[in-house]
C-alpha positions as YAML, in Angstrom:
chain: A
units: angstrom
residues:
- id: 1
  name: UNK
  ca: [12.47, -16.64, 4.15]
- id: 2
  name: UNK
  ca: [8.74, -16.08, 3.85]
- id: 3
  name: UNK
  ca: [7.28, -14.59, 0.66]
- id: 4
  name: UNK
  ca: [7.14, -10.77, 0.65]
- id: 5
  name: UNK
  ca: [9.20, -10.58, 3.85]
- id: 6
  name: UNK
  ca: [10.60, -7.08, 4.33]
- id: 7
  name: UNK
  ca: [12.29, -7.69, 7.70]
- id: 8
  name: UNK
  ca: [15.80, -7.51, 6.23]
- id: 9
  name: UNK
  ca: [15.21, -4.26, 4.33]
- id: 10
  name: UNK
  ca: [13.27, -2.46, 7.09]
- id: 11
  name: UNK
  ca: [16.34, -0.62, 8.50]
- id: 12
  name: UNK
  ca: [17.12, 1.09, 5.18]
- id: 13
  name: UNK
  ca: [13.79, 0.92, 3.31]
- id: 14
  name: UNK
  ca: [12.96, 4.63, 3.67]
- id: 15
  name: UNK
  ca: [16.52, 5.69, 2.83]
- id: 16
  name: UNK
  ca: [16.58, 3.58, -0.33]
- id: 17
  name: UNK
  ca: [13.24, 5.00, -1.47]
- id: 18
  name: UNK
  ca: [14.50, 8.55, -1.02]
- id: 19
  name: UNK
  ca: [17.74, 7.84, -2.88]
- id: 20
  name: UNK
  ca: [15.87, 6.51, -5.93]
- id: 21
  name: UNK
  ca: [12.65, 8.56, -5.89]
- id: 22
  name: UNK
  ca: [13.34, 11.51, -3.58]
- id: 23
  name: UNK
  ca: [10.19, 12.45, -1.68]
- id: 24
  name: UNK
  ca: [7.90, 11.14, -4.42]
- id: 25
  name: UNK
  ca: [7.15, 7.80, -2.72]
- id: 26
  name: UNK
  ca: [5.79, 9.59, 0.35]
- id: 27
  name: UNK
  ca: [3.93, 12.12, -1.79]
- id: 28
  name: UNK
  ca: [2.26, 9.30, -3.68]
- id: 29
  name: UNK
  ca: [1.16, 7.68, -0.41]
- id: 30
  name: UNK
  ca: [-0.28, 10.97, 0.84]
- id: 31
  name: UNK
  ca: [-1.84, 12.25, -2.40]
- id: 32
  name: UNK
  ca: [-5.36, 11.02, -1.52]
- id: 33
  name: UNK
  ca: [-5.13, 11.17, 2.29]
- id: 34
  name: UNK
  ca: [-7.22, 14.36, 2.46]
- id: 35
  name: UNK
  ca: [-10.14, 12.32, 1.10]
- id: 36
  name: UNK
  ca: [-10.31, 10.44, 4.42]
- id: 37
  name: UNK
  ca: [-12.92, 12.11, 6.58]
- id: 38
  name: UNK
  ca: [-12.32, 12.53, 10.35]
- id: 39
  name: UNK
  ca: [-13.58, 9.65, 12.46]
- id: 40
  name: UNK
  ca: [-13.44, 7.14, 9.61]
- id: 41
  name: UNK
  ca: [-12.33, 3.55, 9.99]
- id: 42
  name: UNK
  ca: [-9.22, 2.91, 7.90]
- id: 43
  name: UNK
  ca: [-7.33, -0.25, 6.99]
- id: 44
  name: UNK
  ca: [-3.71, 0.31, 5.91]
- id: 45
  name: UNK
  ca: [-2.13, -2.66, 4.16]
- id: 46
  name: UNK
  ca: [1.63, -3.05, 3.98]
- id: 47
  name: UNK
  ca: [2.22, 0.32, 5.59]
- id: 48
  name: UNK
  ca: [5.93, -0.33, 6.04]
- id: 49
  name: UNK
  ca: [7.66, 1.96, 8.52]
- id: 50
  name: UNK
  ca: [4.42, 3.90, 8.97]
- id: 51
  name: UNK
  ca: [5.59, 7.27, 7.70]
- id: 52
  name: UNK
  ca: [2.08, 8.06, 6.49]
- id: 53
  name: UNK
  ca: [0.72, 7.71, 10.05]
- id: 54
  name: UNK
  ca: [2.23, 11.09, 10.99]
- id: 55
  name: UNK
  ca: [0.00, 12.69, 8.35]
- id: 56
  name: UNK
  ca: [-3.25, 10.94, 9.24]
- id: 57
  name: UNK
  ca: [-6.08, 12.83, 10.92]
- id: 58
  name: UNK
  ca: [-8.23, 11.63, 13.80]
- id: 59
  name: UNK
  ca: [-9.34, 8.28, 12.48]
- id: 60
  name: UNK
  ca: [-9.45, 4.65, 13.64]
- id: 61
  name: UNK
  ca: [-6.72, 2.74, 11.86]
- id: 62
  name: UNK
  ca: [-5.91, -0.93, 11.61]
- id: 63
  name: UNK
  ca: [-2.32, -1.19, 10.34]
- id: 64
  name: UNK
  ca: [-1.66, -4.62, 8.81]
- id: 65
  name: UNK
  ca: [1.97, -5.39, 8.06]
- id: 66
  name: UNK
  ca: [3.65, -8.76, 7.58]
- id: 67
  name: UNK
  ca: [7.10, -7.54, 8.65]
- id: 68
  name: UNK
  ca: [7.65, -7.40, 12.41]
- id: 69
  name: UNK
  ca: [10.63, -5.07, 11.93]
- id: 70
  name: UNK
  ca: [8.50, -2.65, 9.91]
- id: 71
  name: UNK
  ca: [5.82, -2.63, 12.61]
- id: 72
  name: UNK
  ca: [8.39, -1.88, 15.30]
- id: 73
  name: UNK
  ca: [9.36, 1.24, 13.37]
- id: 74
  name: UNK
  ca: [5.76, 2.20, 12.61]
- id: 75
  name: UNK
  ca: [4.85, 2.01, 16.30]
- id: 76
  name: UNK
  ca: [7.31, 4.85, 16.99]
- id: 77
  name: UNK
  ca: [5.56, 7.29, 14.64]
- id: 78
  name: UNK
  ca: [3.68, 10.18, 16.28]
- id: 79
  name: UNK
  ca: [0.04, 10.33, 15.15]
- id: 80
  name: UNK
  ca: [-3.30, 11.72, 16.31]
- id: 81
  name: UNK
  ca: [-5.06, 8.64, 14.95]
- id: 82
  name: UNK
  ca: [-5.97, 5.62, 17.05]
- id: 83
  name: UNK
  ca: [-3.90, 2.78, 15.59]
- id: 84
  name: UNK
  ca: [-4.07, -0.98, 16.11]
- id: 85
  name: UNK
  ca: [-1.03, -2.75, 14.69]
- id: 86
  name: UNK
  ca: [-1.48, -6.27, 13.33]
- id: 87
  name: UNK
  ca: [1.58, -8.32, 12.36]
- id: 88
  name: UNK
  ca: [0.11, -10.76, 9.84]
- id: 89
  name: UNK
  ca: [-0.09, -11.66, 6.16]
- id: 90
  name: UNK
  ca: [-3.17, -9.82, 4.85]
- id: 91
  name: UNK
  ca: [-4.58, -12.97, 3.27]
- id: 92
  name: UNK
  ca: [-4.88, -14.43, 6.80]
- id: 93
  name: UNK
  ca: [-6.23, -11.25, 8.39]
- id: 94
  name: UNK
  ca: [-9.81, -11.28, 9.66]
- id: 95
  name: UNK
  ca: [-11.60, -7.95, 10.17]
- id: 96
  name: UNK
  ca: [-14.04, -7.31, 13.00]
- id: 97
  name: UNK
  ca: [-16.11, -4.95, 10.85]
- id: 98
  name: UNK
  ca: [-16.06, -3.26, 7.45]
- id: 99
  name: UNK
  ca: [-13.89, -0.23, 6.75]
- id: 100
  name: UNK
  ca: [-14.67, 3.18, 5.26]
- id: 101
  name: UNK
  ca: [-11.26, 3.30, 3.56]
- id: 102
  name: UNK
  ca: [-8.58, 0.80, 2.63]
- id: 103
  name: UNK
  ca: [-5.14, 2.18, 1.79]
- id: 104
  name: UNK
  ca: [-2.56, 0.16, -0.19]
- id: 105
  name: UNK
  ca: [0.75, 2.08, -0.24]
- id: 106
  name: UNK
  ca: [3.08, 0.18, -2.61]
- id: 107
  name: UNK
  ca: [1.48, -3.07, -1.51]
- id: 108
  name: UNK
  ca: [-0.29, -4.56, -4.51]
- id: 109
  name: UNK
  ca: [2.88, -4.76, -6.62]
- id: 110
  name: UNK
  ca: [4.24, -7.51, -4.32]
- id: 111
  name: UNK
  ca: [1.81, -10.20, -5.51]
- id: 112
  name: UNK
  ca: [1.64, -12.54, -8.47]
- id: 113
  name: UNK
  ca: [-1.51, -12.44, -10.60]
- id: 114
  name: UNK
  ca: [-3.46, -15.10, -8.71]
- id: 115
  name: UNK
  ca: [-2.73, -13.66, -5.26]
- id: 116
  name: UNK
  ca: [-3.28, -10.09, -6.48]
- id: 117
  name: UNK
  ca: [-6.80, -10.93, -7.60]
- id: 118
  name: UNK
  ca: [-7.40, -12.58, -4.25]
- id: 119
  name: UNK
  ca: [-6.11, -9.52, -2.39]
- id: 120
  name: UNK
  ca: [-8.27, -7.06, -4.37]
- id: 121
  name: UNK
  ca: [-11.37, -9.21, -3.85]
- id: 122
  name: UNK
  ca: [-10.66, -9.38, -0.14]
- id: 123
  name: UNK
  ca: [-10.30, -5.60, -0.03]
- id: 124
  name: UNK
  ca: [-13.70, -5.26, -1.68]
- id: 125
  name: UNK
  ca: [-15.29, -7.62, 0.82]
- id: 126
  name: UNK
  ca: [-13.87, -5.59, 3.72]
- id: 127
  name: UNK
  ca: [-15.05, -2.20, 2.44]
- id: 128
  name: UNK
  ca: [-18.34, -0.62, 3.38]
- id: 129
  name: UNK
  ca: [-20.77, -0.28, 0.48]
- id: 130
  name: UNK
  ca: [-19.81, 3.37, 0.04]
- id: 131
  name: UNK
  ca: [-16.16, 2.75, 0.92]
- id: 132
  name: UNK
  ca: [-13.07, 3.96, -0.90]
- id: 133
  name: UNK
  ca: [-9.89, 2.17, -1.92]
- id: 134
  name: UNK
  ca: [-6.68, 4.22, -2.15]
- id: 135
  name: UNK
  ca: [-3.78, 2.70, -4.10]
- id: 136
  name: UNK
  ca: [-0.30, 4.22, -4.46]
- id: 137
  name: UNK
  ca: [2.14, 2.25, -6.58]
- id: 138
  name: UNK
  ca: [4.41, 2.08, -9.63]
- id: 139
  name: UNK
  ca: [2.87, 2.77, -13.05]
- id: 140
  name: UNK
  ca: [4.10, -0.21, -15.04]
- id: 141
  name: UNK
  ca: [3.60, 1.40, -18.47]
- id: 142
  name: UNK
  ca: [5.41, 4.63, -17.67]
- id: 143
  name: UNK
  ca: [8.18, 3.84, -15.23]
- id: 144
  name: UNK
  ca: [11.88, 3.88, -16.19]
- id: 145
  name: UNK
  ca: [12.43, 0.21, -16.93]
- id: 146
  name: UNK
  ca: [16.11, 0.17, -15.95]
- id: 147
  name: UNK
  ca: [15.49, 1.62, -12.49]
- id: 148
  name: UNK
  ca: [12.40, -0.50, -12.00]
- id: 149
  name: UNK
  ca: [14.09, -3.74, -13.02]
- id: 150
  name: UNK
  ca: [17.05, -3.01, -10.77]
- id: 151
  name: UNK
  ca: [14.81, -2.28, -7.77]
- id: 152
  name: UNK
  ca: [12.61, -5.27, -8.47]
- id: 153
  name: UNK
  ca: [15.66, -7.55, -8.68]
- id: 154
  name: UNK
  ca: [16.94, -6.12, -5.39]
- id: 155
  name: UNK
  ca: [13.67, -6.64, -3.54]
- id: 156
  name: UNK
  ca: [13.15, -10.05, -5.12]
- id: 157
  name: UNK
  ca: [16.43, -11.06, -3.53]
- id: 158
  name: UNK
  ca: [16.12, -9.24, -0.20]
- id: 159
  name: UNK
  ca: [12.37, -9.65, 0.42]
- id: 160
  name: UNK
  ca: [11.56, -12.75, -1.64]
- id: 161
  name: UNK
  ca: [8.91, -10.92, -3.65]
- id: 162
  name: UNK
  ca: [6.16, -13.13, -5.01]
- id: 163
  name: UNK
  ca: [5.74, -10.86, -8.03]
- id: 164
  name: UNK
  ca: [8.51, -10.84, -10.63]
- id: 165
  name: UNK
  ca: [7.16, -7.94, -12.70]
- id: 166
  name: UNK
  ca: [4.70, -5.07, -12.43]
- id: 167
  name: UNK
  ca: [1.12, -5.59, -13.56]
- id: 168
  name: UNK
  ca: [-1.70, -3.39, -14.88]
- id: 169
  name: UNK
  ca: [-3.05, -2.70, -11.38]
- id: 170
  name: UNK
  ca: [-5.70, -0.24, -12.54]
- id: 171
  name: UNK
  ca: [-7.24, -2.75, -14.94]
- id: 172
  name: UNK
  ca: [-7.26, -5.47, -12.28]
- id: 173
  name: UNK
  ca: [-8.85, -3.23, -9.63]
- id: 174
  name: UNK
  ca: [-11.52, -2.01, -12.07]
- id: 175
  name: UNK
  ca: [-12.31, -5.58, -13.15]
- id: 176
  name: UNK
  ca: [-13.08, -6.50, -9.53]
- id: 177
  name: UNK
  ca: [-15.93, -4.02, -9.12]
- id: 178
  name: UNK
  ca: [-14.34, -0.65, -8.36]
- id: 179
  name: UNK
  ca: [-14.83, 2.69, -10.07]
- id: 180
  name: UNK
  ca: [-11.92, 5.08, -10.57]
- id: 181
  name: UNK
  ca: [-12.69, 8.45, -8.97]
- id: 182
  name: UNK
  ca: [-9.35, 10.25, -9.26]
- id: 183
  name: UNK
  ca: [-5.76, 9.55, -10.26]
- id: 184
  name: UNK
  ca: [-2.54, 11.51, -9.91]
- id: 185
  name: UNK
  ca: [0.89, 10.80, -11.37]
- id: 186
  name: UNK
  ca: [4.22, 11.70, -9.78]
- id: 187
  name: UNK
  ca: [7.96, 11.47, -10.45]
- id: 188
  name: UNK
  ca: [7.74, 11.84, -14.22]
- id: 189
  name: UNK
  ca: [4.65, 9.61, -14.24]
- id: 190
  name: UNK
  ca: [6.54, 6.67, -12.72]
- id: 191
  name: UNK
  ca: [4.31, 6.62, -9.64]
- id: 192
  name: UNK
  ca: [0.56, 6.93, -9.27]
- id: 193
  name: UNK
  ca: [-2.04, 7.51, -6.58]
- id: 194
  name: UNK
  ca: [-5.59, 6.38, -7.37]
- id: 195
  name: UNK
  ca: [-8.84, 6.73, -5.48]
- id: 196
  name: UNK
  ca: [-11.56, 4.14, -6.19]
- id: 197
  name: UNK
  ca: [-15.17, 3.80, -5.14]
- id: 198
  name: UNK
  ca: [-16.60, 0.45, -4.13]
- id: 199
  name: UNK
  ca: [-19.50, -0.36, -6.46]
...
């Protein structure tokens, strides 16, 4: 099995998220979506089953997802946006032009420290000079450790996660040349949604 391969969990990924976190996972993904202006170019990384696509406005989206089974589900989502689906590991993805927004919905937590730094740097290189980075993920300092460890163990087994524990994502993103514009916490502060500006 490839690293960070969600093909096996795709059929029940959304259901599992709702059982553990209710609607909070989706709310975290959508918390900053209103910041995306109509007509913008948007890169969504690890968008899973594409539930957020139904909430996107008229924008040009490139949807990069390593799992073929996830993409097959995402392609069925109704959306007013123009979407190009790309089934590839992000570290091998080559963009045709820079993006106004890059969205990482529960994506960065999959990587070990070395790859995470590489991913954040690549995001920066693909953003326009005034671009924005939107990150929704687990807040490692605030999350219920029992639930988190159980979920992480499950996904480590089922998806061969590269990362074995959560990391201080905010510190890493800031250290790579981003400025925090806004942050919101959800589900008893276990989840966050952050908006960053590319410096």
